[in-house]
N, CA, C and O atoms as a Maestro MAE file, in Angstrom:
{
 s_m_m2io_version
 :::
 2.0.0
}

f_m_ct {
 s_m_title
 :::
 protein
 m_atom[200] {
  # First column is atom index #
  i_m_mmod_type
  r_m_x_coord
  r_m_y_coord
  r_m_z_coord
  i_m_residue_number
  s_m_chain_name
  s_m_pdb_residue_name
  s_m_pdb_atom_name
  i_m_atomic_number
  :::
  1 25 -38.156 -36.751 -19.515 1 A "MET " " N  " 7
  2 3 -39.024 -37.844 -19.973 1 A "MET " " CA " 6
  3 2 -40.209 -37.989 -19.009 1 A "MET " " C  " 6
  4 15 -40.049 -37.956 -17.789 1 A "MET " " O  " 8
  5 25 -41.390 -38.148 -19.589 2 A "ILE " " N  " 7
  6 3 -42.602 -38.271 -18.786 2 A "ILE " " CA " 6
  7 2 -42.802 -39.734 -18.408 2 A "ILE " " C  " 6
  8 15 -42.717 -40.632 -19.247 2 A "ILE " " O  " 8
  9 25 -43.066 -39.944 -17.139 3 A "ASP " " N  " 7
  10 3 -43.300 -41.304 -16.671 3 A "ASP " " CA " 6
  11 2 -44.669 -41.781 -17.162 3 A "ASP " " C  " 6
  12 15 -45.604 -40.995 -17.311 3 A "ASP " " O  " 8
  13 25 -44.758 -43.090 -17.410 4 A "LYS " " N  " 7
  14 3 -46.031 -43.641 -17.908 4 A "LYS " " CA " 6
  15 2 -47.146 -43.445 -16.885 4 A "LYS " " C  " 6
  16 15 -48.296 -43.191 -17.244 4 A "LYS " " O  " 8
  17 25 -46.793 -43.566 -15.612 5 A "ARG " " N  " 7
  18 3 -47.818 -43.398 -14.580 5 A "ARG " " CA " 6
  19 2 -48.340 -41.965 -14.556 5 A "ARG " " C  " 6
  20 15 -49.526 -41.730 -14.323 5 A "ARG " " O  " 8
  21 25 -47.436 -41.002 -14.800 6 A "ASP " " N  " 7
  22 3 -47.884 -39.607 -14.855 6 A "ASP " " CA " 6
  23 2 -48.837 -39.396 -16.028 6 A "ASP " " C  " 6
  24 15 -49.842 -38.695 -15.904 6 A "ASP " " O  " 8
  25 25 -48.516 -40.002 -17.155 7 A "ALA " " N  " 7
  26 3 -49.385 -39.861 -18.327 7 A "ALA " " CA " 6
  27 2 -50.742 -40.501 -18.063 7 A "ALA " " C  " 6
  28 15 -51.778 -39.950 -18.436 7 A "ALA " " O  " 8
  29 25 -50.732 -41.665 -17.419 8 A "VAL " " N  " 7
  30 3 -51.994 -42.342 -17.107 8 A "VAL " " CA " 6
  31 2 -52.811 -41.515 -16.122 8 A "VAL " " C  " 6
  32 15 -54.028 -41.406 -16.265 8 A "VAL " " O  " 8
  33 25 -52.152 -40.935 -15.128 9 A "ALA " " N  " 7
  34 3 -52.858 -40.110 -14.150 9 A "ALA " " CA " 6
  35 2 -53.434 -38.869 -14.823 9 A "ALA " " C  " 6
  36 15 -54.563 -38.475 -14.531 9 A "ALA " " O  " 8
  37 25 -52.668 -38.246 -15.723 10 A "ALA " " N  " 7
  38 3 -53.160 -37.061 -16.431 10 A "ALA " " CA " 6
  39 2 -54.353 -37.428 -17.313 10 A "ALA " " C  " 6
  40 15 -55.331 -36.684 -17.375 10 A "ALA " " O  " 8
  41 25 -54.273 -38.570 -17.993 11 A "ALA " " N  " 7
  42 3 -55.385 -39.007 -18.829 11 A "ALA " " CA " 6
  43 2 -56.623 -39.293 -17.976 11 A "ALA " " C  " 6
  44 15 -57.748 -38.995 -18.378 11 A "ALA " " O  " 8
  45 25 -56.403 -39.873 -16.800 12 A "GLY " " N  " 7
  46 3 -57.528 -40.148 -15.913 12 A "GLY " " CA " 6
  47 2 -58.184 -38.871 -15.411 12 A "GLY " " C  " 6
  48 15 -59.409 -38.785 -15.329 12 A "GLY " " O  " 8
  49 25 -57.364 -37.878 -15.076 13 A "LEU " " N  " 7
  50 3 -57.918 -36.601 -14.613 13 A "LEU " " CA " 6
  51 2 -58.706 -35.921 -15.731 13 A "LEU " " C  " 6
  52 15 -59.785 -35.376 -15.501 13 A "LEU " " O  " 8
  53 25 -58.148 -35.963 -16.950 14 A "LEU " " N  " 7
  54 3 -58.835 -35.343 -18.087 14 A "LEU " " CA " 6
  55 2 -60.167 -36.046 -18.352 14 A "LEU " " C  " 6
  56 15 -61.188 -35.392 -18.568 14 A "LEU " " O  " 8
  57 25 -60.150 -37.372 -18.333 15 A "THR " " N  " 7
  58 3 -61.379 -38.132 -18.558 15 A "THR " " CA " 6
  59 2 -62.407 -37.849 -17.466 15 A "THR " " C  " 6
  60 15 -63.601 -37.728 -17.740 15 A "THR " " O  " 8
  61 25 -61.929 -37.744 -16.225 16 A "LEU " " N  " 7
  62 3 -62.824 -37.463 -15.111 16 A "LEU " " CA " 6
  63 2 -63.456 -36.079 -15.265 16 A "LEU " " C  " 6
  64 15 -64.653 -35.913 -15.034 16 A "LEU " " O  " 8
  65 25 -62.657 -35.093 -15.653 17 A "ALA " " N  " 7
  66 3 -63.178 -33.735 -15.834 17 A "ALA " " CA " 6
  67 2 -64.222 -33.701 -16.953 17 A "ALA " " C  " 6
  68 15 -65.272 -33.077 -16.809 17 A "ALA " " O  " 8
  69 25 -63.927 -34.377 -18.070 18 A "VAL " " N  " 7
  70 3 -64.884 -34.413 -19.182 18 A "VAL " " CA " 6
  71 2 -66.170 -35.120 -18.755 18 A "VAL " " C  " 6
  72 15 -67.271 -34.675 -19.081 18 A "VAL " " O  " 8
  73 25 -66.019 -36.218 -18.029 19 A "GLY " " N  " 7
  74 3 -67.198 -36.947 -17.578 19 A "GLY " " CA " 6
  75 2 -68.058 -36.121 -16.626 19 A "GLY " " C  " 6
  76 15 -69.286 -36.143 -16.713 19 A "GLY " " O  " 8
  77 25 -67.409 -35.392 -15.715 20 A "LEU " " N  " 7
  78 3 -68.162 -34.564 -14.774 20 A "LEU " " CA " 6
  79 2 -68.884 -33.434 -15.497 20 A "LEU " " C  " 6
  80 15 -70.023 -33.108 -15.163 20 A "LEU " " O  " 8
  81 25 -68.225 -32.835 -16.489 21 A "SER " " N  " 7
  82 3 -68.876 -31.745 -17.226 21 A "SER " " CA " 6
  83 2 -70.067 -32.289 -18.016 21 A "SER " " C  " 6
  84 15 -71.106 -31.637 -18.111 21 A "SER " " O  " 8
  85 25 -69.908 -33.492 -18.584 22 A "LEU " " N  " 7
  86 3 -71.025 -34.089 -19.315 22 A "LEU " " CA " 6
  87 2 -72.177 -34.415 -18.374 22 A "LEU " " C  " 6
  88 15 -73.342 -34.219 -18.720 22 A "LEU " " O  " 8
  89 25 -71.851 -34.912 -17.180 23 A "ILE " " N  " 7
  90 3 -72.891 -35.241 -16.202 23 A "ILE " " CA " 6
  91 2 -73.629 -33.977 -15.759 23 A "ILE " " C  " 6
  92 15 -74.855 -33.974 -15.651 23 A "ILE " " O  " 8
  93 25 -72.870 -32.895 -15.503 24 A "SER " " N  " 7
  94 3 -73.516 -31.655 -15.078 24 A "SER " " CA " 6
  95 2 -74.384 -31.089 -16.198 24 A "SER " " C  " 6
  96 15 -75.469 -30.568 -15.941 24 A "SER " " O  " 8
  97 25 -73.909 -31.191 -17.440 25 A "ALA " " N  " 7
  98 3 -74.710 -30.717 -18.574 25 A "ALA " " CA " 6
  99 2 -75.986 -31.543 -18.700 25 A "ALA " " C  " 6
  100 15 -77.059 -30.993 -18.948 25 A "ALA " " O  " 8
  101 25 -75.876 -32.863 -18.530 26 A "ALA " " N  " 7
  102 3 -77.045 -33.729 -18.624 26 A "ALA " " CA " 6
  103 2 -78.031 -33.427 -17.495 26 A "ALA " " C  " 6
  104 15 -79.243 -33.415 -17.711 26 A "ALA " " O  " 8
  105 25 -77.510 -33.183 -16.292 27 A "LEU " " N  " 7
  106 3 -78.400 -32.877 -15.172 27 A "LEU " " CA " 6
  107 2 -79.128 -31.558 -15.402 27 A "LEU " " C  " 6
  108 15 -80.318 -31.446 -15.107 27 A "LEU " " O  " 8
  109 25 -78.418 -30.556 -15.929 28 A "SER " " N  " 7
  110 3 -79.077 -29.272 -16.180 28 A "SER " " CA " 6
  111 2 -80.152 -29.440 -17.261 28 A "SER " " C  " 6
  112 15 -81.220 -28.833 -17.170 28 A "SER " " O  " 8
  113 25 -79.875 -30.260 -18.281 29 A "LEU " " N  " 7
  114 3 -80.884 -30.503 -19.312 29 A "LEU " " CA " 6
  115 2 -82.100 -31.218 -18.722 29 A "LEU " " C  " 6
  116 15 -83.238 -30.911 -19.075 29 A "LEU " " O  " 8
  117 25 -81.852 -32.178 -17.819 30 A "ILE " " N  " 7
  118 3 -82.946 -32.905 -17.184 30 A "ILE " " CA " 6
  119 2 -83.799 -31.953 -16.339 30 A "ILE " " C  " 6
  120 15 -85.028 -32.024 -16.358 30 A "ILE " " O  " 8
  121 25 -83.130 -31.063 -15.599 31 A "VAL " " N  " 7
  122 3 -83.863 -30.107 -14.758 31 A "VAL " " CA " 6
  123 2 -84.698 -29.170 -15.624 31 A "VAL " " C  " 6
  124 15 -85.868 -28.922 -15.330 31 A "VAL " " O  " 8
  125 25 -84.088 -28.644 -16.703 32 A "VAL " " N  " 7
  126 3 -84.830 -27.739 -17.590 32 A "VAL " " CA " 6
  127 2 -86.013 -28.462 -18.221 32 A "VAL " " C  " 6
  128 15 -87.106 -27.903 -18.306 32 A "VAL " " O  " 8
  129 25 -85.804 -29.706 -18.667 33 A "GLY " " N  " 7
  130 3 -86.896 -30.467 -19.256 33 A "GLY " " CA " 6
  131 2 -88.027 -30.719 -18.269 33 A "GLY " " C  " 6
  132 15 -89.201 -30.609 -18.621 33 A "GLY " " O  " 8
  133 25 -87.668 -31.058 -17.028 34 A "ALA " " N  " 7
  134 3 -88.695 -31.305 -16.017 34 A "ALA " " CA " 6
  135 2 -89.485 -30.035 -15.709 34 A "ALA " " C  " 6
  136 15 -90.706 -30.078 -15.559 34 A "ALA " " O  " 8
  137 25 -88.781 -28.898 -15.615 35 A "VAL " " N  " 7
  138 3 -89.461 -27.625 -15.340 35 A "VAL " " CA " 6
  139 2 -90.401 -27.275 -16.484 35 A "VAL " " C  " 6
  140 15 -91.541 -26.872 -16.254 35 A "VAL " " O  " 8
  141 25 -89.922 -27.430 -17.730 36 A "LEU " " N  " 7
  142 3 -90.779 -27.125 -18.880 36 A "LEU " " CA " 6
  143 2 -91.989 -28.054 -18.910 36 A "LEU " " C  " 6
  144 15 -93.096 -27.622 -19.232 36 A "LEU " " O  " 8
  145 25 -91.783 -29.319 -18.579 37 A "LEU " " N  " 7
  146 3 -92.894 -30.275 -18.573 37 A "LEU " " CA " 6
  147 2 -93.925 -29.881 -17.516 37 A "LEU " " C  " 6
  148 15 -95.126 -29.892 -17.786 37 A "LEU " " O  " 8
  149 25 -93.462 -29.534 -16.316 38 A "CYS " " N  " 7
  150 3 -94.384 -29.139 -15.246 38 A "CYS " " CA " 6
  151 2 -95.142 -27.882 -15.621 38 A "CYS " " C  " 6
  152 15 -96.354 -27.801 -15.424 38 A "CYS " " O  " 8
  153 25 -94.423 -26.883 -16.168 39 A "VAL " " N  " 7
  154 3 -95.079 -25.632 -16.563 39 A "VAL " " CA " 6
  155 2 -96.101 -25.899 -17.660 39 A "VAL " " C  " 6
  156 15 -97.205 -25.357 -17.629 39 A "VAL " " O  " 8
  157 25 -95.733 -26.735 -18.633 40 A "GLY " " N  " 7
  158 3 -96.669 -27.046 -19.711 40 A "GLY " " CA " 6
  159 2 -97.908 -27.768 -19.200 40 A "GLY " " C  " 6
  160 15 -99.017 -27.511 -19.668 40 A "GLY " " O  " 8
  161 25 -97.723 -28.673 -18.238 41 A "LEU " " N  " 7
  162 3 -98.872 -29.402 -17.711 41 A "LEU " " CA " 6
  163 2 -99.772 -28.495 -16.881 41 A "LEU " " C  " 6
  164 15 -100.995 -28.536 -17.011 41 A "LEU " " O  " 8
  165 25 -99.158 -27.672 -16.022 42 A "PHE " " N  " 7
  166 3 -99.958 -26.837 -15.122 42 A "PHE " " CA " 6
  167 2 -100.705 -25.746 -15.879 42 A "PHE " " C  " 6
  168 15 -101.845 -25.421 -15.547 42 A "PHE " " O  " 8
  169 25 -100.054 -25.180 -16.906 43 A "TYR " " N  " 7
  170 3 -100.699 -24.090 -17.635 43 A "TYR " " CA " 6
  171 2 -101.501 -24.586 -18.833 43 A "TYR " " C  " 6
  172 15 -102.388 -23.884 -19.317 43 A "TYR " " O  " 8
  173 25 -101.195 -25.797 -19.317 44 A "GLY " " N  " 7
  174 3 -101.889 -26.291 -20.498 44 A "GLY " " CA " 6
  175 2 -103.196 -27.002 -20.179 44 A "GLY " " C  " 6
  176 15 -104.149 -26.925 -20.954 44 A "GLY " " O  " 8
  177 25 -103.250 -27.696 -19.041 45 A "LEU " " N  " 7
  178 3 -104.439 -28.488 -18.733 45 A "LEU " " CA " 6
  179 2 -105.674 -27.626 -18.451 45 A "LEU " " C  " 6
  180 15 -106.738 -27.928 -18.992 45 A "LEU " " O  " 8
  181 25 -105.591 -26.567 -17.631 46 A "PRO " " N  " 7
  182 3 -106.811 -25.805 -17.332 46 A "PRO " " CA " 6
  183 2 -107.413 -25.155 -18.575 46 A "PRO " " C  " 6
  184 15 -108.636 -25.076 -18.689 46 A "PRO " " O  " 8
  185 25 -106.577 -24.686 -19.515 47 A "THR " " N  " 7
  186 3 -107.118 -23.997 -20.682 47 A "THR " " CA " 6
  187 2 -107.678 -24.998 -21.692 47 A "THR " " C  " 6
  188 15 -108.603 -24.666 -22.433 47 A "THR " " O  " 8
  189 25 -107.143 -26.199 -21.734 48 A "ARG " " N  " 7
  190 3 -107.578 -27.186 -22.724 48 A "ARG " " CA " 6
  191 2 -108.930 -27.795 -22.318 48 A "ARG " " C  " 6
  192 15 -109.795 -28.032 -23.161 48 A "ARG " " O  " 8
  193 25 -109.087 -28.037 -21.036 49 A "GLY " " N  " 7
  194 3 -110.344 -28.635 -20.574 49 A "GLY " " CA " 6
  195 2 -110.341 -30.145 -20.783 49 A "GLY " " C  " 6
  196 15 -109.331 -30.709 -21.205 49 A "GLY " " O  " 8
  197 25 -111.447 -30.795 -20.495 50 A "PRO " " N  " 7
  198 3 -111.531 -32.259 -20.608 50 A "PRO " " CA " 6
  199 2 -111.557 -32.719 -22.068 50 A "PRO " " C  " 6
  200 15 -111.625 -33.919 -22.336 50 A "PRO " " O  " 8
  :::
 }
 m_bond[199] {
  # First column is bond index #
  i_m_from
  i_m_to
  i_m_order
  :::
  1 1 2 1
  2 2 3 1
  3 3 4 2
  4 3 5 1
  5 5 6 1
  6 6 7 1
  7 7 8 2
  8 7 9 1
  9 9 10 1
  10 10 11 1
  11 11 12 2
  12 11 13 1
  13 13 14 1
  14 14 15 1
  15 15 16 2
  16 15 17 1
  17 17 18 1
  18 18 19 1
  19 19 20 2
  20 19 21 1
  21 21 22 1
  22 22 23 1
  23 23 24 2
  24 23 25 1
  25 25 26 1
  26 26 27 1
  27 27 28 2
  28 27 29 1
  29 29 30 1
  30 30 31 1
  31 31 32 2
  32 31 33 1
  33 33 34 1
  34 34 35 1
  35 35 36 2
  36 35 37 1
  37 37 38 1
  38 38 39 1
  39 39 40 2
  40 39 41 1
  41 41 42 1
  42 42 43 1
  43 43 44 2
  44 43 45 1
  45 45 46 1
  46 46 47 1
  47 47 48 2
  48 47 49 1
  49 49 50 1
  50 50 51 1
  51 51 52 2
  52 51 53 1
  53 53 54 1
  54 54 55 1
  55 55 56 2
  56 55 57 1
  57 57 58 1
  58 58 59 1
  59 59 60 2
  60 59 61 1
  61 61 62 1
  62 62 63 1
  63 63 64 2
  64 63 65 1
  65 65 66 1
  66 66 67 1
  67 67 68 2
  68 67 69 1
  69 69 70 1
  70 70 71 1
  71 71 72 2
  72 71 73 1
  73 73 74 1
  74 74 75 1
  75 75 76 2
  76 75 77 1
  77 77 78 1
  78 78 79 1
  79 79 80 2
  80 79 81 1
  81 81 82 1
  82 82 83 1
  83 83 84 2
  84 83 85 1
  85 85 86 1
  86 86 87 1
  87 87 88 2
  88 87 89 1
  89 89 90 1
  90 90 91 1
  91 91 92 2
  92 91 93 1
  93 93 94 1
  94 94 95 1
  95 95 96 2
  96 95 97 1
  97 97 98 1
  98 98 99 1
  99 99 100 2
  100 99 101 1
  101 101 102 1
  102 102 103 1
  103 103 104 2
  104 103 105 1
  105 105 106 1
  106 106 107 1
  107 107 108 2
  108 107 109 1
  109 109 110 1
  110 110 111 1
  111 111 112 2
  112 111 113 1
  113 113 114 1
  114 114 115 1
  115 115 116 2
  116 115 117 1
  117 117 118 1
  118 118 119 1
  119 119 120 2
  120 119 121 1
  121 121 122 1
  122 122 123 1
  123 123 124 2
  124 123 125 1
  125 125 126 1
  126 126 127 1
  127 127 128 2
  128 127 129 1
  129 129 130 1
  130 130 131 1
  131 131 132 2
  132 131 133 1
  133 133 134 1
  134 134 135 1
  135 135 136 2
  136 135 137 1
  137 137 138 1
  138 138 139 1
  139 139 140 2
  140 139 141 1
  141 141 142 1
  142 142 143 1
  143 143 144 2
  144 143 145 1
  145 145 146 1
  146 146 147 1
  147 147 148 2
  148 147 149 1
  149 149 150 1
  150 150 151 1
  151 151 152 2
  152 151 153 1
  153 153 154 1
  154 154 155 1
  155 155 156 2
  156 155 157 1
  157 157 158 1
  158 158 159 1
  159 159 160 2
  160 159 161 1
  161 161 162 1
  162 162 163 1
  163 163 164 2
  164 163 165 1
  165 165 166 1
  166 166 167 1
  167 167 168 2
  168 167 169 1
  169 169 170 1
  170 170 171 1
  171 171 172 2
  172 171 173 1
  173 173 174 1
  174 174 175 1
  175 175 176 2
  176 175 177 1
  177 177 178 1
  178 178 179 1
  179 179 180 2
  180 179 181 1
  181 181 182 1
  182 182 183 1
  183 183 184 2
  184 183 185 1
  185 185 186 1
  186 186 187 1
  187 187 188 2
  188 187 189 1
  189 189 190 1
  190 190 191 1
  191 191 192 2
  192 191 193 1
  193 193 194 1
  194 194 195 1
  195 195 196 2
  196 195 197 1
  197 197 198 1
  198 198 199 1
  199 199 200 2
  :::
 }
}
């Protein structure tokens, strides 16, 4: 028989792992978006002109 505390601890670990993976995915998306924005600004502004 599984103890309730063991089940709660397992659920907490699973939730923590999912949350960390979501955070890392969000951070990578933020980094990619920032890089694309910087590249677009640096390369787009000189060719477009005032």
